[in-house]
C-alpha angles and dihedrals in degrees: 000000000000108000094189115088117243109249115249109242111221115241109264115249114253115261116249113253111269119229110252114248122200115254090238094062110125116196117221097035093100123260107234129028113235137169119262112240093216089052091053092049091049091050092048091050091050092049092050091050090048090053091051094048097047108120136128146135092244127057091228090055090058090048092048093052090050092046094050095043095045093043092052091047092052091048090054090050092049090049091056090046090051091050091051099048113002128240095323090059088067093056097082134131093240092050093050091048093050093047091048090051091049091048092051098046114024111011096086091057090069082079130054113281108186092160091058091056091060094049105057142014126252096245094056090043090055092052093046093048090054087054089053092049089051088056090055090050091054093049093048097046097039094059089069095053101087125055119180122193096197127042111257115240089008094160092055097040100047105038112102118238127199114272089235089065091058090053091050092047091050096053092040090056090047093050096044095042096052096035095100090050094048090047092051092056097038090252093298103146094191091056089046092055089046091058090047088068097045122098118285120278093019097096117113092232094061110122123228125250096264103022130192136218089309088060088067088068089055090052089060085070086084086082087074087074089066092058098076097050091044090050091048092053095047095045092048089052095036092141088072095057134060115265092239090056092049090050091053091047090053090050091051091047092051090049090052092046090050090051092050093047097047091047088072090219104127098193089059093050091045091051091052091050096047097047091047090053093048093051091045094047097051093043092051120098119246092246093065101063094130090058089054094048092049092049093049092049092049091048091052091054091047091051093051093050092043090052090058101041098039089059092055097055104028093094098041100034131250094267094054091045097054090044092047091238097146139092109271090201089067093047113125118252118269098259135091111277125178111169109302089239087160090061091052090050089050091056092047090052088054093050104039123095097347097065102014131026121247113273094227117191092355089091099055091038092055091048091049097052096040096098091056107102115238088225087067095041113039093182096052111143112260095220145298122331086234116022128199090251091055091048090053093044097238133127134200093026136096111227122200120208099168122240089292094062093047092047090050089054088054101051115335125244095343091056090048092054094044092049091048091050090049095053091042092052093045095050090044090053091049089061089069089068089066117095137150085231092064117119122230088268090052091050089052093053092046096047094046089063090066089071091065094042093053101039093044089066088068094050133352088212090075094048098092092043092048089056092062097084090051092047090049091050091048094048093046090045093051090049091050092050092049089049091052091048091050091049090050091052091051091048092051091047092056094055115099113250115252112248116233114223115249114262117264115249111256115262095018113125117232119256 
C-alpha cells in the first residue's frame, strides 16, 4: 500500500479558441499575394527603355512601340511574380489595375490603327504616350509603399459564417441590385430582357442627369457587382451546397453576364469577369490549380472577343445587330478598338495648360463628393468647370481619358505621378486582405474590391462610387460576425457549469 498521498493534479487551463480555418487551406502555398521587387524593377527598366525608343513617322507607330515595350515589361514582371508565389500570386488588386490600365490605353495599338493616324500628329502622340508611361511608373512603384504586419479586418475576414448566410446574401444582392429594373418594367422579366438588347441609354430604368430621390433606387444597382464574386465562391466550393442551389446560382450568374454583355459597356462586363475570377480563385482548393489556369485562359479569350463585338452593337442594340438591322456605312473598321484613351490624352496635352489652366483640386474634390445623392445636397456642383468633352470640342458624348488624363487636367505630370502612386499604394494595401485563412465572407469582401481597382483605371471619378459595394459588404460582414460572436457568448452562458470534485482529505489513500 502506498502511504504517500497521490498529488492532486491541477485542472488544466482551457485552451483558447482556435481561429477556424477553411478546410481547403493548404499550408506551404504562401499566405498573401505580393509583388516581387525584382519584377517591379524589371518592368520599370523596360518602360524607361520603351520611352527612350519611341519614335516614328506615324502616331500609331509610336503607340505600337510603347505597347510592345510596356507589354513585354509587364509580362516579365508577371513571370517573376508567378515564380515567387504561383498562380495565386498573380491574382492581386495591383496586377488587375495595371492590366486594366494597359488594356485601356495601349493594348489596341498592338493592332493596326489607320484611323488614329488621321486624328492626331506624332509629336503630340509622343508627349501623351510619355504621360501614360508615367502613370505605369506610379502604379508599379506605389504598390510597394505600404507594408502591413497584421491583416486588416482580420476578425471579419477569417471568421466562418454558415453556408446558409452566403445563400441569403447572394439572393439579397440579386433582388436589391435588379429591383430598379424590375420596378421600371412592372416586374415583367421578358420586357426587361427585351430592353437589355436595345441600344444604350434607351432603357426605362436609366436615371436622369441630376436625379432625385428615385435615383437612390438606381444606385442600389451597385449590389449587382457583388453577384459575380459570390457566384465564384459558391461554384468553387460547390460540394458544400445543394446541387439545386448551385444550378440556380449559375442561372443568376448567366443572367448577370448577359446583362453586362448586352449593355455594350465593356468596363462593366470586365468587372463582372474579374470579380468572378477572384472569388473563384481564392475559394478554390490548392489541388485544383489546373482548373484555375484553364478558367483564367478561357476568361481572357472571352474578354478579347467581347471587346470587339460589344463595340459593334453598343450603339444599335444587340437585337438590331444580330438581325443585321443597322447601317453598314457606320460599321466600325475591322480592327481592334478599345476606347482611344490615348487620343483623348493627346487632346488634353494640347489644351492644358497652353489654352486652359490646370483645374487643381477641383478634380479630386468632384470625385470625392460624387457618391453624395443630389436629393440630399441641393447645391451639389453639376460638374467640372472645364470637362473633357469641352476640351475635345464635342457634345452629346461621354469621353474617357483614363485616370491619367484626368490627373493631367488637374496638375500636369506631377499630378499624374501622384495619382498613380496613390492607386498603386491603395491596391498594394488591398492585397494584405487576402489570406488562405479567409472565410467565404472574407473572400467576398476581398474580391469585391477588385471592382473599384479595375474600373478606377478608366476614370478616377467613379472610384468613390465603385467602393460602395465593398463598403456595404464590409459593414454587413462585420455586423454578421458580431452577431455570431454574440450568439456564441449566449450559447456558452446557457451551458451548465462543470462541477469540480471535492478535494481528497490529506493522507487518505485513494480507493
